[in-house]
N, C-alpha and C positions, 0 to 999 in steps of 0.2 A: 835646778832652781826655777825653771820656767813652768814646772808642772803645777806647783802650788797656786801661782796666780791664774793659770789656765783653769784649774779646778774651781777656784774662787769665782772666776767669771762665769763658768758653767752653772754654778749654784745660783748666782745672781740672776742669770737668764731664766733659770727654772722658776725662781721666785716671781720674777716679772710675769712670766706666762701664767702662773697660778693666779696672781693678783688681777691681771687683766681679764682672764677667763671668768672670774667670779664678779669683779667690780663692774664691768661694762654692762652685762645684763641686769645686775642689781640696780645700776643707775637708771636704766630704762624703766624698770618696774617702779622705782621710787617716783620718777617724773610722771608716770601714768596715773598714780594715785590722786594728785590734786586735779587732774583733768576731769575726774568725776564731778567735782564741785563746779568747775568752770563750765562743763557742759550743762549741768542743771541750771546754773545762773543764766547762761545764754538763752536757754529755752524758756525758763520761767520769767525772765526779764521782759519778754514781749507780752506777758499777761498784764503787767502793770507795776507801778512803783511799790505799792503796798505788798504785793505778792513777792517781789524781789527782796524787799526789806525783811519780810517774814522768813524767806529762805535763808537770808544772811544770818539771822539770829539762830534759827534751828541748826544750820550747818556749823556754826561756831560751837554750839552745845554738843553736837554729835562728834565733831572733830576733837574736842576736849576729852569727851568720854572715851573715845577709841585710843587717843594718844596716851592716856593714863595706863592703858593695858598693853602698851607696846612691848613690855617685858615678856609677854607671851612668845614673841618672836625671838628676842634677844636671848633669854634664858634657855629656850628650847634649842636654838642654834648651837650654843656652847655645849650643852649636855649631849646632844646627838653627835656632834663632831668628835667629842672625846671618845665615844664608843666606836665610832667609825675608825678612828685612829688606832684604837685597841684591837681592831679586827673582829668586832662583834656586832654585825649589822642587825641581828635579831634584837639585841638589847637596845640598839640605837632607835629602831622603829618603835619598840615598846616604850621607850622614853618619850618619843614623839607623840604617841597615842595618849600618854598621861597628860601632856600639854594640851592636846586637843579636847580631851574630856574636861579639863580645867576651864578651857575657853567656853565650852558649852554651859557649864555651871555658872560662870561669871556673867555670860550673856543673858541667861535666864534671870539672874538677880538684877541686872540692869533694867531689863524689861519691866520687872515687878516694881522697880523704883520709878522709872520714867513715866509710865502710862498714867498713874494717878496724879503725879506732880508736874506734868507738862505745863499747865497754865502758870503755875508758880515759877517754874524755871524760866519760862519765856519772859515773865514780868521782871524776874531778877536780873535778866540781861538787858533790861531797859527797852523792850519792844514798845512801839507806839500803839495806841488803841486801834488804829487801822491795820497795822501789821500783825498784831498779836494773834488774831484768829488763824491767819495763814501759817504763822510760825508754829502754833499749837498743833494744827492739823498735820503739817509736815513732820514735826517732831514725833508725834504719836505713831504715825505710820512707819516712819523710818526706824524707830526704835525696834520694830519687829525684825529688822535686818541686822541688829547689833550682834546676836549670837553668830550669824554667818560671818560678819566682819571679824569677830574675834577668832573664829575657826580659821579664817584666811591668815590672820597673823600667826597663829600657832603652827599651821601647816607650812607656811612660808619658812618658819624657823626650822621645821623638820627638813625641808628640801635644801635649805642653805647648809644645814649641818651635814647633809649627805653630799655636799659640794655641788649642788645643782641650783644655779640661779637663773638658768634659762627658762625652766618651766614657769616660775613666777612671772617672768617677763611676758611669756606667751599668754598666760592666764590674765594678766593685767591688761594687755592690749585687747584681748577678746572681751573682757569685762567692760572696758571703756566703750567699745563699739556697740555692744549689746545695750549698755546703759543709755547711750545717746539715742539709739533706735527706739527703745522702749519708751523713753521720755517723750519723744516727738509723737509716737503713736498714741500714747495714753493721754498726754496733755491736750493735744489738738485733735487727733483722730477720734478718740473716745470722748473728748470734751470734759475730762476729769479735772482740768486745771492743775493747781499745785499738788493736789492729792495724787494725780497721775504721775507727776514727777517723782514723788516719794515712792509710790508703788513700783515704778520702773527701776528705781535704784535698789529697792529691796529685792526685786526679782533678779537683777543682775548680780547682786551680792550673794544671793543664795545659789545662783548658778556657779559662781566662782568657787564658793565653798564646796559645792558638790564635786566639781572637777578635782579640787585638791584632795578631798576625801577619797575619791576614786584612785588617785595616784598613790596615796599613802596606803590604802587598803590593799592595792595590788602588791606593793612592796612588802606589806606585812605577811600576806599569803605566801609570797615567794620565799621569805626567810623564816616562815613558821612562827611569827610573832602574834601574840594574843591581841585581840581587838577589844576585849572586855575592860570596863573601868576597874582600876586597881586603886583602892583607897590610899594605900601607903605611897604609891607612885604619884597620885594626884596631890597628896599632901606635900611630898618632896618637891614637886614642881612649883607649888604655891610658895613654899619656904624659900626656894631659890629665887623666886620672882619678887619677894618683898623688898630686898635691898635695891633692886632695879626700879621698883615702884617709887621708893623714896627718892632715888636719883632723879627720876622723871618728874615727879611732883616739885622737887626743888628747882629744876630747870624751868618748868612752867611758871613757877612763882616769880622767878627772875624776869621772865618775859612779860608777865602781867604787871609787875612793879614798874618796869621800864615804860610800858604803854600808859599806865596810870599817871606817871610823872609827866610824860609827854603831853597828856591830855590837859594837865594843869597849866601848861605853858601857853596855850592858845590854839586856835583852829589851824593856823599855818604850820605850827610845829607838830601837832598830832597828825595832820595830813602828810607832812613830810616823813614823819616817823613810820607811818604805815607803808609808804613807798619803800623806804630803806629796809624795813623789816621784811617786806616781801622779797626784796633782792637778797637779803641775808639768808632767808630761808631757802631760796632757790640755789644759792651757792652751796648751802649745806648739803643738798642732795648729792652733788658731785663728791664732796668729801665723805659723806656718809656711805657712799658706795664702796670706798676703800675700807672704811671701818667694818662694813658687812663682810668683805673679803677677809679682813683680819680676824673677825669672830670665827669664821669657818676654818681658816687655815691654822690659826693658833690652837684651836680646840683639837684639831686632828693631830698636830705635832705632839701636843702634850699627852693626848690619849695613847699615842704610839710610844711614849716614853722618850722622845727625842727633845731633850731640853735645849741642846745646842742649836738644833734646827729651829726651835721656837724663837730663841733669842736672835738668830740670824735673820729670820723672816720679819721679826719685829723691827730690827734696824732698817731693813730694806723698805718696809712700809712707811716708816717715819720719813725716809728720804722721798718716797712717793708723795706723802702728805705735804711736805715742804714744797716740792716741785709743783704740784698741782695748785697749792695755795698761792705761790708766786704767779703762776699762769693766770689764775682767776683774778688776782689783784690787778695785774696789768690789763686784763680784759675789761675790768670795771672802769679803770682810769680812761682807757681808750674809748669805751662806749658811752661814757657819761654824757657827752653832748646830745646823743641820740636817745639815751635811756629816759631821762627826766621828762622830756616833752611827750613821751608815750602816756604818762600818767597825769600830767597837769600842765596848764598854760599859765597858772598863777605865778607871777614872779616872786612873790613872798614865799611861797612853798618851795620854789626852786632855790632861792637864796638860803633857806633853812636847810634844805636837803644836801646841797653841794658839799659843804665841809664834812658833814657826817658820812657822805658817800666816799670821800677820800680816806677817812678813818677806817671804814669798812674794807676798802681796798688794801690799805697798809697792813691790816690785821689778818688777812687771809692766810699767810704762812703760819701764824700762831694757831689759827683755826684748824689748819691742816694737821698739825702735830696733835692737837687736842682730839680731833675726831679719830685719828688713827690709834692713838694710845687708849682712848676710850674703848674702841673695838677690840684691841688686843686684850685688855683686862677683862672685858666681857667674855671673850673667847676662852680666857683662862678661868672663868667662873669666879672672878674676884669682886663679886657684887658688893659685899659689905664695905670694902675700901672705897668703891665708887660712891656708895651712899654717903659715907662720912665726908669724903672729899667734896661732894656736891653741897652738903649742908654747910661746910666751912666756906665754900665759895658764896653761897647765899648770904651767910653772915657778914662777909666782907662787902659784898655788892650792895646790900640793902641800905645801910647808912650813907654810903657814898651817893647812891642814886637819889635818896630822899633829900640830900643836901643841895641838889642841883637847883631847885626853885629858889632856895635861900641864897646861895652863893652866886647864882647866875651862870651863864655859859650856854643856856638854851639846849637845843637838840644836839649840838656838837658835844656838850658836856655829858649828855646821856650816853652817846655812843662811845665817848672816851671811857665812861664807866663800864659799858659793855665790853670794851677791849680789855679793861682791867679784869673784868670777870673771866674772860677767856685766858688771860695771862695767869691768873691764879689757878685756873683749871690745869693749864699746861704745866705749871710748876708741881702741883700735887701729883699729876699723872707721871711726869718725868721722874720725880723722886721715887715713885713706886716702881717704875720700870727699871730704874737703876739699881734698886735694892735687890731685885731678883726674887722677892717673896711671892710674886705671882706665879713663878715657875713651879707648879705642882703637877707632877706627871701621874698618869694612870687613867683608867676608864671613868673614875669619879674623882672629884676634888676632895 
């Protein structure tokens, strides 16, 4: 009678080791990404307020553009992991190359769109007349690095699918250091101003893409996988990415609606909202790291035909999500007296932010379940369901959020609506996980 519990404990420890081994480096790589923008801001900020404002507008546009294509990482991770689980590394690398070729094609299309329309896009984002020239300059130069950024996304997905999250961490750290050094040298040493910052970032991004390509190409040669573009494979990668694109756009729409509503409440509320949203995004990195582990592990189990193993690791990751969510919530509550003064000394902003901060803390276990199950279903290749579930969530959230200025409640009501949004997501994802319809085994879904 003691053998079964002992075996159960051994399996749980195995799952824990797998989750930690993938999630911890993934978290480091995720945190390294926003450091690019922070380094650029710190360096450009000393040039002047107009330059910093221009960088802010251009960075917002670039971040939006790249986040739309995050499906390149998610879809590639799931597809590659399935083939790894099926014991076919050659097909796994081949699948990854299709994703990389798709990234290059999309990057070229974005360049063709952004270069001629940069002044219009900057104006659309409300840049002032003094900041607009700097924003346009930065945007046009940085757009040249978008293909490299998208290749990094796709190649990151390849390595995650191969159960390797350490290499992306090392590349992210090296890229951050190179970006900072190049920015200082080109902005001040070469006297290029904000253009130097953009060129430094482009060079660092291209270097990161080159390292990733070298790693993938080496793997392709080792396993005899073709490096040539395959129209059918690229088309299949694009089709797998469409539902995840819908999911991502729906989520971006929710965040934009929340910000737009907060802006209508007054300066104190929108300032407080930006502080809370920044914290919410930071907490999301920790939870997203578990989701990334889920994508890679679930894809591998399903590819190997181990449906019971996939279900078991799903349950364990949900437990991890809840536990980490509780820990983050407690941390937010404990750190709140020190957190808010870091961003503002305005008592009105603090008063608006504090209740919303408590709501964010209480909602973290819900967020933990959402992120984990999102990763599980991505790893299972269940993109169409994720798209429909996110559209439903958007449909529920939008009228509730738009009623906030009418019914009152201020920023607290907005973040209550955000918690409702995450609760709806949790219910839709939990129902899907309980149904078992996501458990489709084999090298392809």
